[in-house]
C-alpha positions as CSV (number, residue, x, y, z in Angstrom):
1,X,0.0,0.0,0.0
2,X,1.3,3.5,-0.8
3,X,0.0,7.0,0.1
4,X,-2.0,7.1,-2.8
5,X,-3.8,3.8,-2.4
6,X,-7.6,4.5,-2.0
7,X,-7.2,8.1,-2.5
8,X,-9.6,10.1,-4.9
9,X,-7.8,11.7,-7.7
10,X,-8.6,14.0,-10.6
11,X,-6.5,14.3,-13.7
12,X,-7.5,16.9,-16.3
13,X,-6.3,16.5,-19.9
14,X,-5.9,12.8,-19.2
15,X,-7.2,11.6,-22.6
16,X,-3.8,11.2,-24.0
17,X,0.1,12.1,-23.2
18,X,1.1,13.1,-19.7
19,X,-2.4,13.0,-18.4
20,X,-3.2,9.6,-19.4
21,X,0.2,8.4,-18.1
22,X,-0.4,10.1,-14.7
23,X,-4.2,8.5,-14.5
24,X,-2.5,5.3,-15.4
25,X,0.4,5.6,-12.6
26,X,-2.1,6.6,-9.9
27,X,-4.4,3.9,-10.7
28,X,-1.5,1.4,-10.5
29,X,-0.9,2.8,-7.0
30,X,-4.2,2.0,-6.0
31,X,-5.8,5.4,-6.3
32,X,-9.5,5.8,-7.6
33,X,-9.1,8.0,-10.6
34,X,-11.6,10.4,-12.5
35,X,-10.3,11.1,-15.9
36,X,-11.1,14.3,-17.5
37,X,-10.5,15.5,-21.1
38,X,-12.3,17.8,-23.7
39,X,-12.1,14.9,-26.1
40,X,-14.9,12.7,-24.5
41,X,-14.0,9.4,-26.4
42,X,-10.3,9.8,-25.3
43,X,-11.4,10.4,-21.6
44,X,-13.6,7.2,-21.8
45,X,-10.8,5.0,-23.4
46,X,-8.4,6.0,-20.6
47,X,-10.9,5.5,-18.0
48,X,-11.9,2.1,-19.3
49,X,-8.3,0.9,-19.5
50,X,-7.5,2.0,-15.9
51,X,-10.9,1.2,-14.1
52,X,-11.4,4.8,-13.6
53,X,-14.5,7.3,-14.0
54,X,-14.7,9.3,-17.3
55,X,-15.6,13.0,-16.8
56,X,-15.3,14.7,-20.1
57,X,-15.6,18.4,-20.3
58,X,-13.8,21.7,-20.1
59,X,-11.4,21.9,-17.2
60,X,-10.6,25.7,-17.8
61,X,-13.8,27.6,-17.6
62,X,-15.4,28.6,-14.3
63,X,-18.6,26.6,-15.1
64,X,-16.5,23.5,-16.4
65,X,-14.1,23.3,-13.5
66,X,-17.2,23.4,-11.0
67,X,-19.0,20.7,-13.1
68,X,-15.7,18.5,-12.9
69,X,-15.3,19.0,-9.3
70,X,-19.1,18.2,-8.6
71,X,-18.8,14.9,-10.8
72,X,-15.6,14.0,-9.1
73,X,-17.0,14.4,-5.6
74,X,-20.0,12.4,-6.5
75,X,-18.0,9.5,-7.9
76,X,-15.1,9.7,-5.4
77,X,-16.8,11.1,-2.2
78,X,-13.6,13.5,-1.5
79,X,-11.0,14.6,-4.0
80,X,-7.8,13.9,-2.3
81,X,-5.5,14.7,-5.1
82,X,-6.1,17.3,-8.1
83,X,-3.8,17.2,-11.2
84,X,-4.3,20.3,-13.1
85,X,-2.7,18.7,-16.1
86,X,-4.5,20.1,-19.1
87,X,-2.6,22.9,-21.1
88,X,-2.3,24.3,-24.5
89,X,0.8,25.6,-26.5
90,X,0.3,28.6,-28.6
91,X,2.9,29.6,-31.0
92,X,3.7,33.5,-31.6
93,X,5.0,36.4,-29.7
94,X,3.7,39.6,-28.7
95,X,1.8,39.7,-31.9
96,X,-0.1,36.3,-31.0
97,X,-3.3,38.1,-30.7
98,X,-5.7,38.6,-27.9
99,X,-7.6,35.4,-28.2
100,X,-4.4,33.3,-28.2
101,X,-3.2,35.1,-25.0
102,X,-6.5,34.8,-23.4
103,X,-7.0,31.2,-24.2
104,X,-3.5,30.4,-22.9
105,X,-3.9,32.2,-19.6
106,X,-7.5,30.4,-19.3
107,X,-6.2,27.2,-19.6
108,X,-2.7,27.2,-18.4
109,X,-3.3,29.5,-15.3
110,X,-6.8,30.1,-14.5
111,X,-7.9,26.5,-14.6
112,X,-5.5,26.0,-11.6
113,X,-7.0,29.0,-9.7
114,X,-10.3,28.1,-10.3
115,X,-9.9,24.6,-9.2
116,X,-8.0,25.5,-6.2
117,X,-10.7,27.9,-5.2
118,X,-13.2,25.1,-5.0
119,X,-11.0,22.5,-3.5
120,X,-9.3,24.6,-0.6
121,X,-12.2,24.9,1.7
122,X,-12.7,21.2,1.9
123,X,-9.0,20.4,2.2
124,X,-8.5,23.2,4.8
125,X,-11.2,21.9,6.9
126,X,-9.8,18.2,6.7
127,X,-6.3,19.2,7.0
128,X,-5.1,17.5,3.9
129,X,-5.0,17.8,0.1
130,X,-2.6,17.5,-2.8
131,X,-2.4,19.7,-5.8
132,X,-0.2,18.8,-8.8
133,X,0.3,21.6,-11.3
134,X,1.7,20.5,-14.8
135,X,3.7,23.5,-15.6
136,X,6.8,22.9,-17.8
137,X,10.4,23.7,-18.0
138,X,9.1,26.7,-19.8
139,X,7.8,27.9,-16.6
140,X,11.2,28.1,-15.0
141,X,13.0,29.0,-18.1
142,X,11.4,30.1,-21.2
143,X,10.0,28.7,-24.4
144,X,11.4,30.3,-27.8
145,X,8.7,30.6,-30.3
146,X,5.7,30.8,-28.0
147,X,5.4,33.8,-25.7
148,X,1.7,32.9,-24.5
149,X,3.0,29.4,-23.4
150,X,6.2,30.8,-21.7
151,X,4.5,33.5,-19.8
152,X,1.6,31.4,-18.8
153,X,3.5,28.4,-17.7
154,X,5.6,30.9,-15.5
155,X,2.2,31.9,-13.9
156,X,1.5,28.2,-13.2
157,X,4.6,27.8,-11.3
158,X,4.2,31.1,-9.5
159,X,0.7,30.0,-8.5
160,X,1.8,26.5,-7.2
161,X,4.6,28.3,-5.2
162,X,2.0,30.6,-3.8
163,X,-0.3,27.7,-2.9
164,X,2.6,25.8,-1.2
165,X,3.9,28.7,0.8
166,X,0.5,29.8,2.1
167,X,-1.1,26.5,3.0
168,X,1.6,24.0,3.6
169,X,1.4,24.2,7.2
170,X,-2.4,23.4,7.0
171,X,-1.9,20.1,5.4
172,X,-2.0,21.2,1.8
173,X,0.8,19.5,-0.3
174,X,1.6,21.2,-3.7
175,X,3.8,19.8,-6.6
176,X,5.1,21.8,-9.7
177,X,5.7,19.3,-12.6
178,X,8.2,20.9,-15.0
179,X,9.3,18.5,-17.8
180,X,11.2,19.6,-20.8
181,X,10.5,17.7,-24.1
182,X,8.1,14.7,-23.9
183,X,6.8,12.6,-26.7
184,X,3.4,13.8,-26.9
185,X,1.2,15.3,-29.6
186,X,2.0,18.8,-28.2
187,X,5.7,18.2,-28.9
188,X,4.9,17.3,-32.5
189,X,3.4,20.6,-33.1
190,X,6.3,22.6,-31.7
191,X,7.9,23.1,-35.2
192,X,11.5,24.2,-35.5
193,X,11.6,25.5,-31.8
194,X,10.8,21.9,-30.6
195,X,13.2,20.4,-33.1
196,X,16.1,22.4,-31.7
197,X,15.1,22.6,-28.0
198,X,13.2,19.6,-27.0
199,X,13.3,16.6,-29.4
200,X,17.0,15.6,-28.6
201,X,16.3,15.0,-24.9
202,X,12.6,14.0,-25.2
203,X,11.4,11.4,-22.7
204,X,8.2,9.3,-22.6
205,X,5.1,10.2,-20.7
206,X,5.4,7.3,-18.6
207,X,8.9,8.5,-17.4
208,X,6.9,11.8,-16.3
209,X,4.3,10.1,-14.3
210,X,7.1,8.0,-12.6
211,X,8.8,11.0,-11.6
212,X,5.5,12.4,-10.1
213,X,4.8,9.3,-8.1
214,X,8.1,9.4,-6.8
215,X,7.9,13.1,-5.8
216,X,4.6,12.4,-4.2
217,X,6.3,9.9,-2.0
218,X,9.1,12.1,-1.1
219,X,6.9,15.4,-0.6
220,X,9.0,17.3,-3.0
221,X,7.4,20.5,-4.6
222,X,9.6,20.8,-7.7
223,X,9.4,17.9,-10.0
224,X,12.2,17.8,-12.8
225,X,11.8,14.6,-14.8
226,X,14.8,16.2,-16.9
227,X,17.4,16.7,-14.1
228,X,19.5,19.1,-16.2
229,X,16.8,21.7,-16.0
230,X,17.8,22.3,-12.3
231,X,21.2,23.6,-13.6
232,X,19.5,25.7,-16.4
233,X,17.3,27.1,-13.7
234,X,20.3,27.9,-11.4
235,X,22.2,29.4,-14.4
236,X,19.1,31.8,-15.2
237,X,19.1,32.9,-11.6
238,X,22.8,33.5,-10.8
239,X,24.0,34.5,-14.4
240,X,20.9,36.1,-16.1
241,X,22.8,37.9,-18.7
242,X,24.8,34.8,-19.8
243,X,21.7,32.7,-19.7
244,X,19.8,35.0,-22.0
245,X,22.7,35.4,-24.4
246,X,22.8,31.7,-24.6
247,X,19.1,31.5,-25.3
248,X,19.3,34.2,-28.0
249,X,22.1,31.8,-29.7
250,X,19.3,29.1,-29.7
251,X,16.8,31.5,-31.0
252,X,19.2,32.3,-34.0
253,X,19.9,28.3,-34.6
254,X,16.0,28.0,-34.9
255,X,15.9,30.9,-37.3
256,X,18.7,29.3,-39.3
257,X,16.8,25.9,-39.2
258,X,13.7,27.9,-40.7
259,X,15.7,29.6,-43.4
260,X,15.2,33.0,-41.8
261,X,19.0,33.5,-41.1
262,X,21.8,32.9,-43.5
């Protein structure tokens, strides 16, 4: 038996990729899992495979999060672990457009805030609860080619930090999951930036899920399935000018691969 055995777990964006791997890993640990995804068929497939409960729908909007929490509570009794895993990657920079920025903010940050708002009263009353925020190494570093993604993933990490700093002494445990490249559909749509930055060291979703289970057992806040991200993060903090210069060299490599630079 583990700390997850018998626990009620919700995983958003669990129809495929990291979310499906998380749902599978938690179920293997003996947890009772509610599987959420916008793709209803994908949610049902994952749930059927792991013996979980499918709860398809929008895990970002206020109405969608409220419906998911209600459904999960009806199925599980209590929600012990909430994995805010659903996310989107939008390409572009400052010119990505208001709709792209708004959607990235809604899915990558506000979905976490809305879930926490509904979960915290019960968790604080019970003196326990666990929130797993799927951010990204982009939330600690950046993501060239996608300003909305980089900025909102920073927001996801910041909110997870705030939750942990504010409620840890009251039994709420928080984890910020920050992988680099992972072999998912999202990676396949990252274009030249993904080819240069992420594909060489890409790992499998199951590797990410295993890192999460281990971090939960060890009560670690920051989960780095790519250990080298810790060194990059330290360099960013201690030698920011050098780090930015290095990132700009990578940006130039991306532009050369696209034929934008000679």
